[in-house]
C-alpha positions, 0 to 999 in steps of 0.5 A: 880844089879851091885854095881856101878850102882843106882837105883831110884825107883818111885811109885804112888799109887791111894788108893780111894779119897788120892794120894800117892807117894813114891820115894827112892832113894839108892846105893847099900850098897857096894858101899856106905861102899868103898866110904863113910868110912871116915864117923863116925856114929852119931844120931841127939842126939849124935850131941847135947849131943857131939857136941864138940866131932863131930866138924869137922868131916865128920858125918853120920847120918840118919834122917827126914828132917824138913822145912818150904820150905823158908829157915830153913831146919832141920835134926830130929829124933824122938827119940831126944827132944833137936831139930834138926840140920841144914842142909846146901846144899852148890851151888856146891854140889846140881851140882855135887850130883843127890840126893842133888839136889832130896833132894832140889826138894823134899823140894821145888818143889814136893807137897807143900813147906817144909814138913809136915804131907802129905810129909816126908823125911828121910834118910841118910846124909853124911856131915861135922858138925859145932858147932859155938857159937851163940848169943842166943844159939850153931848153930849145922850144917851139911854141906851136902856132899851126900845123899845116901839113900833118901826116900821121901813119899808124901800123899794128902786127895785130891780127885782124879781127873780123 
């Protein structure tokens, strides 16, 4: 694969009475490093424990998406019990970045809305982290710039129809 190319891999597998779909969206490593080298690596736990240090910085975070499919979408990491980071995708990013559109489609249009035990979305999220004082608790939000590595897994226990 040439460094400037992007790949989209989609496969479906009918297994007995269940259906499983897995989509992986990725860019070659050489492209990721050169195009996104101004991002600071962070974990969800880092963004909680060192929020003031990361405030206003461009960060790269590996996380799982947790969404109610309505308006609340968080980035979580199962190793971080503190909670999730809010994810905001501005409209201009959706129009410029096809991976941001793929993420939105995965949350709102693929399978049931949101995420649950039958739909998982993982990825590497690039964006600007902000910490704002809220009335009850501090609000931690990542303004999404791109998702260079996105994996969507949808499975169903529903019988496959012929």
